[in-house]
N, C-alpha and C positions, 0 to 999 in steps of 0.2 A: 505493501500500499504506500501511496504517495500524498502526502496534506500538504496543502499549499493555503500561505495565507496573504491575502491581500486589500494593504489596506492604503486606503484613498480619502481626503477630503472632498466636499462636496459643497461647492458655494450656497451660502445663507440663506437665500432665497431658493435656491431648486432640489434643497432636502427630499419634499415630497413629491416631486416628479423624478428624482433617483431612485425612492424607494420604490415607486409605482415601475420605474422601469427594469428594477432587480427584480420585482415579481412576477412582472411579464416575463421576462430572459429565464424565471427558474426550472417552468418546466422541459425548454427546450437543453438547456444545459443537464438537466437529470434524467431525458430521453436516452444518451448515451447510457448504453449499459455497463460501461467502466468511471462513468461519474458517480460515484457516493454518497456525495456529498455536496451540498454547494449552497453553503447560508448565510446571511447576510446579518448582521452585527454593527449595533452601534456603540462607539466607544464610551464607557461612562463618563457622567459627565459633560459629554460634548455634545454639542446639538449636530456637526459638520463632518467630525470626524468619523468613518467607519469599516471595519472588517467584514470582508468575504473569507465565510471559512471553508475551503474545498477538502472534499478527497478524491483519491482513484484509486483505480485498482492496482495502474501496471504506468511503468512509463509511454507502452503505448497508448494508454486511453490517455493522458496528459497530454500527449502529443495532438491527438487525436481532437481533446479540445481548443489547444491552440490554433491550429486549421483549421475550425467549423465553419461551417457559414453563420451560425448562431451568434459565435464567438465576436463575430467581425463587424454584423448587424450590431450588437450589443455595447461592440467600442463607437462605434455610428452615433449612438444612438446618449453614451456618456461624457465626450468630448465636450460637450455645451451645460454641463451638470456640473463637474469637476473642475479644481483647480489644478491639476495639474496628476500626473501621471500619477498614478500606482505603485506603492513600495511592495514588490512582490517577494516572498518568503519559501522557499520549497522544502521541504522536511520528510525523513524519512523515519520510521520508528524506528530503536534500536533492541539489542539485548530481546527478549523472550516476549516484547511486543509485537514483535517484528514475525514471530508466529503465526 
């Protein structure tokens, strides 16, 4: 399994549109059997900072996600809603968690 966090800051006047865009994109992202999680969280104490928590079955699933039409369309939708590029962190479980 591969986990990903995507931290993003949203324009103050666009948070509702951002949350709606994520909600609309979520079913398409999860339609890929290799996408196990694609959940939006807001950073505690902030109205504009969010993190997408993502999980993929393997590297192939993560690559499929990044090259999918849904991903490209989502990126286009976000460009006017966010303040800049997301900060992406790719994580891999270690030890017994990896089993």
